[in-house]
C-alpha positions as CSV (number, residue, x, y, z in Angstrom):
1,M,71.5,223.1,-2.2
2,A,70.7,226.9,-2.4
3,Y,67.5,226.3,-0.4
4,L,69.4,224.5,2.3
5,L,71.9,227.3,2.5
6,C,69.1,229.8,2.9
7,L,67.9,227.8,5.9
8,A,71.3,227.8,7.6
9,E,71.3,229.7,10.9
10,Q,74.9,229.0,11.9
11,G,78.3,228.0,10.6
12,K,79.8,228.9,7.3
13,P,76.6,229.4,5.3
14,K,75.4,232.0,7.8
15,Q,78.7,233.9,7.5
16,K,78.3,233.9,3.7
17,L,74.7,235.1,3.9
18,R,75.9,238.1,6.0
19,S,77.7,239.3,2.9
20,R,74.4,239.0,1.0
21,R,75.5,236.3,-1.3
22,L,75.3,232.5,-1.2
23,P,78.5,230.5,-1.3
24,R,79.5,228.8,-4.5
25,L,79.8,225.0,-4.6
26,S,83.5,225.5,-5.1
27,E,83.7,227.3,-1.8
28,M,82.0,224.6,0.2
29,H,83.8,221.7,1.9
30,L,81.9,218.4,1.2
31,P,83.3,215.8,3.6
32,V,83.4,212.7,1.5
33,G,84.9,209.4,2.5
34,G,87.3,210.6,5.2
35,H,91.1,210.7,4.8
36,R,91.5,207.3,3.1
37,M,88.3,206.9,1.0
38,R,88.1,210.2,-0.8
39,P,87.1,210.4,-4.4
40,S,90.0,210.4,-6.9
41,L,90.5,212.6,-9.9
42,E,89.4,209.7,-12.0
43,D,86.1,209.5,-10.0
44,V,85.6,213.2,-10.8
45,L,86.3,212.6,-14.5
46,L,83.8,209.7,-14.6
47,F,81.2,212.0,-12.9
48,L,81.7,214.7,-15.5
49,Y,81.3,212.2,-18.3
50,R,78.3,210.4,-16.8
51,E,76.4,213.6,-15.7
52,F,77.4,216.1,-18.4
53,R,78.7,214.0,-21.3
54,V,81.8,216.1,-21.6
55,N,83.9,215.5,-24.7
56,V,86.5,212.7,-24.3
57,E,89.5,211.4,-26.1
58,P,89.5,207.9,-27.7
59,N,90.5,205.2,-25.2
60,W,89.9,207.6,-22.3
61,R,87.9,205.0,-20.4
62,E,90.7,202.4,-20.4
63,V,93.1,205.0,-19.1
64,V,90.8,206.2,-16.4
65,D,89.8,202.7,-15.3
66,G,93.5,201.6,-15.1
67,H,94.4,204.6,-12.9
68,L,91.3,204.2,-10.8
69,R,92.0,200.5,-10.1
70,E,95.6,201.4,-9.0
71,Y,94.4,204.3,-6.8
72,R,91.8,202.1,-5.1
73,R,94.4,199.3,-4.5
74,V,96.8,201.8,-2.9
75,Q,94.0,203.2,-0.7
76,L,92.9,199.7,0.2
77,R,96.4,198.7,1.2
78,A,96.8,201.9,3.3
79,A,93.4,201.2,5.0
80,V,94.5,197.7,5.9
81,R,97.7,199.1,7.4
82,D,95.6,201.5,9.4
83,A,93.2,198.9,10.7
84,P,94.8,195.4,10.4
85,E,92.5,193.9,13.0
86,E,89.5,194.8,10.9
87,A,91.1,193.3,7.8
88,A,92.0,190.2,9.6
89,D,88.4,189.7,10.8
90,V,87.1,190.1,7.3
91,L,89.7,187.6,6.0
92,R,88.8,185.1,8.7
93,G,85.1,185.5,7.7
94,L,86.1,184.6,4.2
95,G,87.8,181.4,5.4
96,Y,91.4,182.6,5.5
97,E,93.7,181.6,8.4
98,V,95.2,184.7,9.8
99,A,97.9,184.6,12.5
100,L,98.7,187.5,14.8
101,P,102.1,189.2,14.0
102,R,105.0,189.4,16.4
103,L,105.1,193.1,17.0
104,V,108.2,194.9,18.1
105,G,106.2,197.6,19.7
106,P,102.6,198.5,20.5
107,R,100.3,199.8,17.7
108,S,98.7,203.3,17.9
109,P,95.1,203.4,19.1
110,A,92.6,202.9,16.3
111,E,91.3,206.5,16.7
112,E,94.7,207.9,15.8
113,T,95.0,206.1,12.5
114,K,94.4,208.0,9.2
115,L,91.5,205.7,8.3
116,Y,89.4,207.4,10.9
117,W,90.4,211.0,10.2
118,P,87.7,213.3,8.8
């Protein structure tokens, strides 16, 4: 990472190099997963355990797994609301019968939904 920062000729890394110091990882923005598919706190906790074997409490894994499943279900439901046509196509591909809804008004263009936000 430090090597790549040294090669940077524009953008935020270059601004940090002007002050004669490399940015810390905590100062960098890593665009991961967009608005809907970002890692959860539970993902970070799993990362810390897997990579650094941080000390954990008894039954920590069951608690983290339960919260992670719920977080991902909520995110999946939100993503389906953002892109129902995509969800319908997948369900049809799995053999489900999906009917078009009777909409009261027009839907926002796909580009404006949170699923596609950076």
